[in-house]
TIVEX-520710 format. One line per field, with one value per atom (N, C-alpha, C): atom name; chain; x, y, z. Coordinates in nm, 4 decimals, padded with zeros to 6 digits. Layout:
N
atom c(CA; ...)
chain c(A; ...)
xx c(X; ...)
yy c(Y; ...)
zz c(Z; ...)
END
This chain:
38
atom c(N; CA; C; N; CA; C; N; CA; C; N; CA; C; N; CA; C; N; CA; C; N; CA; C; N; CA; C; N; CA; C; N; CA; C; N; CA; C; N; CA; C; N; CA; C; N; CA; C; N; CA; C; N; CA; C; N; CA; C; N; CA; C; N; CA; C; N; CA; C; N; CA; C; N; CA; C; N; CA; C; N; CA; C; N; CA; C; N; CA; C; N; CA; C; N; CA; C; N; CA; C; N; CA; C; N; CA; C; N; CA; C; N; CA; C; N; CA; C; N; CA; C; N; CA; C; N; CA; C; N; CA; C)
chain c(A; A; A; A; A; A; A; A; A; A; A; A; A; A; A; A; A; A; A; A; A; A; A; A; A; A; A; A; A; A; A; A; A; A; A; A; A; A; A; A; A; A; A; A; A; A; A; A; A; A; A; A; A; A; A; A; A; A; A; A; A; A; A; A; A; A; A; A; A; A; A; A; A; A; A; A; A; A; A; A; A; A; A; A; A; A; A; A; A; A; A; A; A; A; A; A; A; A; A; A; A; A; A; A; A; A; A; A; A; A; A; A; A; A)
xx c(-05.1509; -05.1769; -05.1615; -05.0910; -05.0711; -05.1530; -05.2455; -05.3328; -05.2727; -05.2894; -05.2374; -05.2937; -05.4194; -05.4817; -05.4240; -05.3240; -05.2702; -05.1352; -05.0864; -04.9654; -04.9743; -05.0795; -05.1091; -05.1160; -05.1910; -05.2166; -05.0699; -04.9857; -04.8673; -04.7659; -04.7814; -04.7154; -04.7685; -04.9007; -04.9531; -04.9104; -04.8992; -04.8539; -04.7128; -04.6202; -04.4770; -04.4715; -04.5447; -04.5563; -04.5890; -04.6961; -04.7486; -04.6276; -04.5513; -04.4581; -04.3335; -04.3111; -04.2051; -04.2435; -04.3759; -04.4296; -04.4070; -04.4405; -04.4383; -04.2953; -04.2105; -04.0534; -04.0053; -04.0519; -04.0118; -04.0644; -04.1876; -04.2456; -04.1582; -04.1365; -04.0540; -03.9259; -03.8583; -03.7170; -03.7217; -03.8374; -03.8511; -03.8738; -03.9566; -03.9881; -03.8784; -03.8043; -03.7056; -03.5792; -03.4953; -03.3985; -03.2968; -03.2512; -03.1573; -03.2116; -03.3441; -03.3946; -03.4112; -03.4477; -03.4607; -03.3329; -03.2342; -03.1039; -03.0598; -03.0825; -03.0494; -03.1200; -03.2585; -03.3214; -03.2846; -03.2587; -03.2058; -03.0833; -02.9876; -02.8560; -02.8808; -02.9751; -02.9730; -03.0096)
yy c(-00.8730; -00.7965; -00.6393; -00.6043; -00.4365; -00.3833; -00.2927; -00.2317; -00.0965; -00.0672; 00.0502; 00.1749; 00.1716; 00.2758; 00.3061; 00.2165; 00.2358; 00.3066; 00.3235; 00.4102; 00.5501; 00.5912; 00.7448; 00.7875; 00.7078; 00.7444; 00.7582; 00.6586; 00.6697; 00.7857; 00.8059; 00.9230; 01.0542; 01.0734; 01.1607; 01.2012; 01.0858; 01.0981; 01.1441; 01.0898; 01.1397; 01.2830; 01.3187; 01.4672; 01.5544; 01.5248; 01.5837; 01.5910; 01.4820; 01.4818; 01.5783; 01.5780; 01.6775; 01.8130; 01.8357; 01.9811; 02.0267; 01.9299; 01.9549; 01.9786; 01.8991; 01.9096; 02.0506; 02.0756; 02.2175; 02.3290; 02.3181; 02.4193; 02.4364; 02.3200; 02.3165; 02.3850; 02.3549; 02.4147; 02.5498; 02.5970; 02.7379; 02.8218; 02.7647; 02.8204; 02.8089; 02.7006; 02.6777; 02.6026; 02.6720; 02.6083; 02.5226; 02.5866; 02.5255; 02.3904; 02.3783; 02.2536; 02.1659; 02.2008; 02.0941; 02.0562; 02.1184; 02.0661; 01.9709; 01.9912; 01.8982; 01.7626; 01.7867; 01.6558; 01.5824; 01.6492; 01.5750; 01.5137; 01.5738; 01.5200; 01.3923; 01.4041; 01.2927; 01.1428)
zz c(05.8191; 05.6858; 05.7023; 05.6205; 05.6270; 05.5199; 05.5670; 05.4672; 05.4284; 05.3005; 05.2450; 05.3098; 05.3682; 05.4327; 05.5719; 05.6122; 05.7571; 05.7328; 05.5989; 05.5769; 05.5936; 05.5321; 05.5332; 05.6842; 05.7675; 05.9013; 05.9741; 05.9575; 06.0189; 05.9585; 05.8304; 05.7890; 05.8542; 05.8606; 05.9278; 06.0676; 06.1320; 06.2938; 06.2813; 06.1909; 06.1842; 06.1490; 06.0691; 06.0204; 06.1300; 06.2137; 06.3413; 06.4372; 06.4507; 06.5529; 06.5072; 06.3737; 06.3316; 06.3439; 06.3300; 06.3536; 06.4928; 06.5910; 06.7326; 06.7651; 06.7161; 06.7441; 06.6933; 06.5770; 06.5063; 06.5922; 06.6478; 06.7225; 06.8651; 06.9110; 07.0542; 07.0267; 06.9160; 06.9005; 06.8697; 06.8147; 06.7888; 06.9224; 06.9975; 07.1268; 07.2167; 07.2328; 07.3310; 07.2556; 07.1780; 07.1008; 07.1729; 07.3032; 07.3899; 07.4271; 07.4776; 07.5320; 07.4170; 07.2900; 07.1843; 07.1489; 07.1454; 07.1078; 07.2065; 07.3454; 07.4459; 07.4218; 07.3901; 07.3675; 07.2452; 07.1346; 07.0137; 07.0351; 07.1199; 07.1624; 07.2460; 07.3235; 07.4301; 07.3665)
END
């Protein structure tokens, strides 16, 4: 059974991951581009 309360948690985790990725690309663009291409 999938609870509706589980969805916001997953979305929050995805948002946090995007923020971390954006921060990493800002600090080291070359490394971030290499990771995204891999």
